[in-house]
N, C-alpha and C positions, 0 to 999 in steps of 0.2 A: 544365488547371486544375480549369476548370469541369466535367466528367465524373466526375472522381476525386473531388470535393466531394459529387456527389449520391448519386457510388456509394456512399459513408463514409453520406450522409442514411439511405441505402435499408439501407442496413446496420444501422446504430440504431434503424429504426423497428421493422425486422423481429425483431434481437434486443430490442424491450421487449415487443413483443408475446407472445414467448417467457417473459417475465415475467410476463405478463397469466397466461397459463396454467398456471403452477408455482403463483401464488401461487392462485386457483382450487382446485386443485389441494390443496394445504394449510391453505384453509379447510373444503374438505369431508376433510378426513383423517382416516376411521373410527377410529383410534385412541383418539379424543378424540372424546367430547360436546359439541358447538359449544354454545351459550347465543345469544340476540341481541349480548347485553353482550360478549362476547368473540370475537364473532368480528369481532366491529366494533372491538372491542380491534387484534386482530391484522394486520384490514387497514389500520388507519389504520396500526398500527408499519410495514410492513413497506413502506408507499408513502413513509415521514419515512426512514426508515432507508436499505433497499436501492435504489435507482434512481438516487440523487438526483444520485452524482459525475457523475464525465467518462465511469464507465466503461468505461477504458482496460482496463482489470486479464482483463475478460471476452470485450468486443470484440476480445484480445488473440487466446483461447483460437480465435475463426471465422476469424480474418486468418491463422495459424500456420498452423490444418489447411489452410485453402487453400492454404497456399505450398508445405506438405507432399504434399497430391495432386495440385500441381503443375494448377491451374487452380479449374472452377467444384466447386461441395460437391454431393450430390444434396438436392434434401430434407430426407429423413432427416437427411440426414449435418449437412448448416445446423443444424439442431435439436438431434441432438445434442451439436454442436459448444455449441450457444450454451447451452442447461440445465448445459453445466459451466462455460462463465462465468458464468454465473448463480451456479452453486455456491460459484467465487471470491469473485465479488460479495459473496452472503449472508455467506460467513467473515470475507469484512473489514466488515463489517454491523454482525457481531459482536464483531467485537475491536473498532471506533470506539466503538459504545456504551458497554461497561464502558472502554474508555482513556479517554471523555469523564470517567465518573465519577471515575476517577483522580487525572483530572491535573484534576481543577476545571474544565474546561474553561468557556469561555461559548458560541462557533459552532464548527457545521462547517457551510462546505459552504454560506457566507454565511447560515448560517439559525440560532437558537437551538440547543444539544447537544439530543435528545432529553428528557434526563434535567433540561432547566429549565425544560419545559413544565409549565404548571402543575399539572396530572390528572394525571401521572408520576411527576417524583422518584426514589423508591429503586424502586420497581417498573421503571425500565426494565434494573436487576443483572437480576432474572427475564426480563425480553425480549434482552437481550443470551443468556442461556444457552436459551431458544426457539428465535434465530434458531439459535446451535451448530447445535440439533438437526433443524432444517430440510433442513442440509447434508447430510445420513445418509438422509433419508428421501427427498428429491429423488432424491440417488444410484440407491438403492432403489430406485422406479417404474420409472426409466428406464432401469435397465444394469444391472440387477442376473442378466440370461439372454448381455450380454454378457463375452467371457472372459476380458477384458481390468479383471472389476468391482473384482473382489478384491484387486487393483494400485493401483486409484483409493482406493479406501478407505485402504489401504497409504496413500499418498502426502498423502491430507489431512490423517490423525492425523499423520503425522510431521511435516508442515509445521505445524499449528494445535503440535505441543504443540513446534518452533523455535520460534516465532513466541512467545506464551505465554511458552515463559523468554527471549527479546531482551526480553523488556517488563520479567517477573522485574529481569535485569539493572539495565534503563533507571531501574527504581524502586528495587532496592538503593544504586547508585553516586548518585544524586538523590537521597536521601530527606530530605526536612526535617528537621528539629534536628539533623542531622547534618552540616549542610558544609561538605563539606570539595573544594578544587578542587584539590589535590594528583594525587585518585583522575582525573581527568579528563586522559588521556594517547591518542595518539591507536590504539596497539593496542585502549585499553578502551574509543576509540567505534567503530572498525571491526567489532570482535565485538558489542556491544549492534547495531548497522545488519543486520550482514549475518542474526542472527536474529531481531528484532523486524521487520524489512520484508524484505528484497531477499530471502527463500525463497518468502515468497506474492503477494509483486509479481509478483517475475521470474521465478521457476524455476518455480512451479506453474500458471503458464497454457500456456505449452512442454512442462511435462509431460505436461497434462490432454490435449498438440494431440499429444505423442508415442507415448500412451499408445493414444490413439485411433487412429492409422497405424499399429498393429499392435503396434509399435517396443519394446524392450525397456530398460528408463532403464538399467539398470547400464552398456548400450553409448555412452553420452552422458555422463559425466561431466564434460569438457572441456566440456561445452557449457554444464553445471548451474554448471561454476567463476565461466565468461566472465557467465553470466545475473546470478551474485553480486556479482559484481564488477560489474556495470551497479545491479543495487539501491543498494552501496556509494554507487557514481555517484550516482542519484538524492535519497537521502535527504541527503549533502552539498550537492546544488541546494537544496533542501527546505531545512535550517537556513539558507541562503545567507538566500532568498526568505522565510524567516519573518523576519530582520532588516532587509533592503531590497527588496523585494518590496511593492507597494502592494496592499492590506485588499482593494481592494475586486475585484481583481484576481487574486489569488487566493485569495475566497472566506472565508480568515478575518483572525483580528486577533490576530499573531501574540505568544505571549507565553514562548519561551525564553527569554529574556534574568530576565526575571521570577522563569517556574518554575526558573530552576538548574540547565536540560535541559544535559544534558553534548551537548551544539551541536559540529558542526564548527570554528564559531568559534570559541569561547572556547576550543575547542582548541586550537585551533591561533598564538590569542592568546596566551594559554601560553607557544607552546614561543618565542614570539618575542620575546617581551614585555618592557623592564628593569624592573627592582627600583619604582624609582615606578609604573610602567607597572600592574608586580602589583598593588601596594601600592592600587591603586585599584579594578582587577577583584576584589583578595580582599573593597573596604569596598563595591561595588556592582554584583557579577552578586548574582543572586535573592534583590533584593529591589522589591519592585512599587512603590513611591516611581515616580513617573516622574520626576522629576529622576538617581534613579538610576540609571534606564534611558536614561538621554541619556548619561547620564557612560560610560558601557561603549560605547554607538554611535559615541559622540567618540570614542574610543580605538578600535573598531574600525577610523574614516579614519583614528584618526593612525598604523595600523598598514598603512597600505594594502590591509585584507585585502580592497577590491572586484578589484585586482589580482593578489592572488592566490590569489582563486575562480578567476577568467580561467585564469591562469596553471597551475591547478589540471588545468580542465576542458577546455581545449586539450592536456594532455600522458595527460590521460585516454581523449579519445576515440581520440589515436591510436595510445595501447595499447591498445585495450578493439576497434580495427577490424583490429590485425594477430594480435590473439587471435582475434580471427574469422574473419579470413583463413586461419587456420589449423584450419580445421576441414575433415574429410575429405569431410565432406555441402556440394552447392553449396545445395541448402532450407533445410538447421542454417542456415547461413548466412547465407542470406536472412532464414530465421526473426530472428537473432538481429541484425541491420544492420535490417530494420522496425522492433526496438524501441527500439534504438539510434536508430534518426534522430527517430523521438514525443517521445523525452525530451532530444535535445541539443540545449541553450541556451533550453532551453523558459524560458516567464516565471510562468507558472503550472503 
């Protein structure tokens, strides 16, 4: 176990070194004449928003490449896989910076959201656009000579479109001033989650690794479906932790109840609540008053949602394992299992 942990630490250290190189490239991008102020701004903005999370999505590209190659990557292969991993992290940073503004959030990864910083404010919207533009610039610099370059561009463009469309679904479903719990049904929830989270968090890292391994993505439609299902399971966990997780542990204060979010918990509660309980939800869900939040949480406990979630987690795991074991490629099975074992029964 100590050896495995040591390997993970080394991997993260080497991965972070690639970030430093990409950042210095971007700070000397010949397409823009940087002033000292603008260079310092981008430097600080990148450090605050890009490398701060668990880096699971980015490191998963490297892990997946190793599994597909059945062994050690050469220095060049490790670097290329790491660059693609950072492109996923850059894409995530772009979404999170803008998502926090849209949701009027307060904390992200255990610190104030970027737009909440005194000298940042709404400049964060433009920072999001800059983060979005960095990804194709990184891809162009490091992959334009690769046979799969155009497929990478198509992949990132498609996944970005899917994620932004998922965010739109989320926003129009939970729109302030038009609070309507009758919209919150499981098919609606699943569609939001699939597009907003699953494609970029689960499919994108594996698709990057498959392209690097010389594979054609059209041959892996089944694996894609499994990854999207895994992404749905991951988001259900996230919704559960938003309410029942420890803020110090998960790195943010959960506000799904106050924000009238189409969360798995409220959708499940609406399915099983009686008339009186539905009335409590109608009157208290989406209110920032702590007393209202407490009533909703108390109702979740009355409905035994912790146990229902545990059962959902168990059956999802079993279904995912059997779907993974039906994949024809042993390497792809291993990639999918490594993803699943990272998230099964996670606490943050």
